[in-house]
C-alpha positions in Angstrom: 286.4 -138.9 -34.3 289.2 -136.9 -35.9 290.9 -137.8 -39.2 294.6 -136.9 -39.3 296.9 -136.8 -42.3 300.6 -137.1 -41.6 303.3 -135.6 -43.7 306.3 -133.6 -42.5 304.3 -133.3 -39.3 300.5 -133.2 -39.3 299.3 -131.5 -42.6 295.6 -132.0 -42.3 293.1 -132.7 -39.5 289.3 -133.0 -39.6 286.8 -133.9 -36.9 286.8 -133.8 -33.1 289.2 -135.0 -30.5 289.7 -134.2 -26.8 287.0 -131.5 -26.7 288.2 -129.7 -29.8 286.9 -129.6 -33.4 289.5 -129.4 -36.2 288.5 -128.1 -39.7 289.3 -125.7 -42.5 287.6 -122.8 -44.1 288.6 -120.2 -46.8 291.0 -118.6 -44.3 292.8 -121.9 -43.6 292.9 -124.5 -40.8 291.2 -123.7 -37.5 290.4 -125.3 -34.1 287.3 -124.5 -32.0 285.9 -125.9 -28.8 283.4 -128.7 -29.3 279.9 -127.7 -28.2 278.0 -130.5 -26.5 274.2 -130.4 -26.7 272.4 -129.8 -23.4 269.8 -132.4 -24.2 271.4 -135.5 -25.8 268.0 -137.1 -26.5 265.9 -134.5 -28.3 262.9 -135.4 -30.4 264.9 -135.0 -33.6 267.6 -137.3 -32.3 265.0 -139.9 -31.4 263.6 -139.7 -34.9 267.1 -140.2 -36.4 267.9 -143.2 -34.1 264.5 -144.8 -34.9 265.1 -144.3 -38.6 268.6 -145.9 -38.5 267.2 -148.8 -36.4 264.3 -149.3 -38.9 266.5 -149.3 -42.0 269.1 -151.6 -40.4 266.4 -154.1 -39.7 265.0 -153.7 -43.2 268.4 -154.3 -44.7 268.7 -157.6 -42.9 265.1 -158.9 -42.9 263.4 -157.4 -46.0 265.9 -156.9 -48.7 266.7 -159.9 -50.9 270.2 -161.3 -51.4 270.1 -159.9 -54.9 269.1 -156.4 -53.6 271.9 -156.3 -51.0 274.4 -157.5 -53.7 273.3 -154.6 -56.0 273.9 -152.1 -53.2 277.3 -153.6 -52.5 278.2 -153.4 -56.2 277.1 -149.8 -56.2 279.2 -149.0 -53.1 282.3 -150.7 -54.6 282.0 -148.5 -57.8 281.2 -145.1 -56.3 284.1 -143.1 -54.8 283.2 -140.8 -51.9 285.3 -138.2 -50.2 286.2 -138.3 -46.5 286.8 -135.2 -44.3 290.3 -134.9 -45.7 289.1 -134.9 -49.3 290.4 -138.4 -50.0 288.6 -141.0 -52.0 287.0 -143.8 -50.0 284.4 -146.5 -50.8 281.5 -147.1 -48.5 279.8 -150.5 -48.1 276.4 -151.2 -49.8 274.8 -151.2 -46.3 276.2 -147.7 -45.7 274.8 -146.4 -49.0 271.4 -148.0 -48.4 271.2 -146.3 -45.0 272.6 -143.0 -46.4 270.2 -142.9 -49.3 267.0 -144.1 -47.6 267.2 -142.3 -44.3 266.3 -139.0 -45.9 263.4 -140.7 -47.7 262.2 -142.3 -44.5 262.3 -139.1 -42.4 260.4 -137.2 -45.1 257.8 -140.0 -45.5 258.7 -140.8 -49.1 258.8 -144.2 -50.8 261.9 -146.2 -49.8 264.1 -147.6 -52.5 265.3 -151.2 -51.9 266.7 -152.0 -55.3 270.3 -151.1 -55.6 271.2 -148.3 -58.2 272.6 -149.5 -61.5 274.2 -146.1 -62.4 277.5 -145.9 -60.5 277.7 -142.2 -59.6 276.1 -139.9 -57.1 273.7 -137.2 -58.4 275.2 -133.8 -59.2 274.7 -131.1 -56.6 273.1 -127.8 -57.7 275.8 -125.2 -58.2 273.2 -122.4 -58.7 271.5 -122.9 -55.3 270.9 -119.7 -53.3 268.4 -118.3 -50.8 266.8 -115.1 -49.5 264.7 -114.8 -46.3 262.3 -112.3 -44.8 261.3 -111.6 -41.2 257.9 -110.2 -42.3 256.8 -113.3 -44.1 258.9 -115.9 -42.2 259.6 -117.4 -45.6 262.8 -118.6 -47.3 262.9 -118.3 -51.1 265.0 -121.0 -52.8 266.5 -120.3 -56.2 267.7 -123.5 -58.0 268.2 -125.0 -61.5 264.8 -126.4 -62.3 266.2 -128.1 -65.5 268.3 -130.6 -63.7 267.6 -134.3 -64.1 266.0 -134.9 -60.7 263.3 -132.3 -61.5 262.2 -134.0 -64.7 261.6 -137.5 -63.4 258.9 -138.9 -61.1 260.1 -139.5 -57.5 263.0 -137.1 -57.9 263.5 -134.8 -54.9 265.4 -131.9 -53.6 265.2 -132.0 -49.8 265.9 -128.8 -48.0 267.1 -128.4 -44.4 267.0 -125.2 -42.4 269.4 -124.2 -39.6 268.8 -122.4 -36.4 269.3 -118.7 -36.8 272.6 -117.2 -35.7 274.0 -113.7 -35.1 274.7 -111.9 -38.4 278.5 -111.9 -37.9 278.6 -115.7 -37.6 280.4 -117.4 -40.5 280.2 -121.0 -39.4 277.2 -123.3 -38.7 277.2 -127.0 -37.9 273.6 -127.5 -36.7 271.0 -128.2 -35.5 269.1 -128.7 -38.7 265.4 -129.4 -39.4 263.8 -130.6 -42.5 262.2 -127.5 -44.0 260.8 -128.5 -47.4 261.0 -131.0 -50.2 260.7 -130.0 -53.9 259.2 -132.8 -56.0 260.3 -133.6 -59.5 258.0 -134.9 -62.2 258.4 -136.5 -65.7 256.5 -133.6 -67.3 258.4 -131.0 -65.2 258.4 -130.6 -61.4 259.2 -127.7 -59.1 259.6 -124.2 -60.6 262.4 -121.9 -59.4 262.2 -119.8 -57.2 260.1 -121.7 -54.6 259.1 -120.6 -51.1 258.5 -122.3 -47.8 258.5 -121.4 -44.1 261.8 -121.7 -42.2 261.6 -124.4 -39.5 262.8 -121.8 -36.9 261.4 -118.3 -36.3 263.7 -115.8 -38.1 264.3 -112.0 -37.5 265.9 -109.2 -39.5 269.7 -109.2 -39.3 270.1 -112.8 -38.3 272.0 -115.2 -40.5 270.5 -118.5 -41.6 271.9 -121.5 -43.4 270.0 -123.9 -45.6 271.4 -127.0 -47.2 269.9 -129.2 -49.9 270.4 -132.8 -51.1 269.1 -134.3 -54.3 267.5 -137.7 -54.4 267.1 -139.4 -57.7 264.2 -141.9 -58.4 266.6 -144.8 -58.1 267.5 -143.8 -54.6 270.9 -142.2 -55.3 271.7 -139.2 -53.0 273.8 -136.2 -53.7 276.4 -134.6 -51.4 274.9 -131.7 -49.5 275.1 -128.2 -51.0 274.4 -125.1 -48.9 273.9 -121.3 -48.9 273.5 -118.7 -46.1 272.0 -115.2 -46.0 271.1 -112.4 -43.7 267.4 -112.1 -43.0 265.8 -109.0 -44.5 262.9 -107.0 -42.9 
């Protein structure tokens, strides 16, 4: 679904409509053809659908009235940005699904109690990656002094993208969970850290990785990403 901002004519447009995708990069607004997946029911899509179904049922059948109210209060106090960069407010249900789906998919403990701190976690502005064909490893450099890394059940979840040609400057998926860095009260993950990329990589290809921080109270950051050319 596309979001359109009207001014003296259309001034901004994000999303897909009529087979086209509308977005913006550092060079300005652009339109590209929408690519439809060949298999609309991949194993990953099945996992995502099962996760959403599980959490939707849990919201209705497991959470208490007080817990749902706490998530609703969190949602009404936390401004999010839509595709046009405008502030919106999600429902408590949306935040519960948003925050817990990543925990469910990575087999972490779910958080049913609504957060009492009304802000999303800070993204890591220092995040960067390198990658090697020889080792098939990606090295993640990050700020290991951030709050998530000095608390139990804090996480940085990392997702790797399918390799692309080196000249490619845009990537929208598919993504696979590659690694999760665990925080700890006495100090968690140490930068830099390494893990295997979820796809086979070769020298000269470009890969993307994005991270999301989960705090112990379930709050989830916006994604932050980096890309790099794979070395020998």
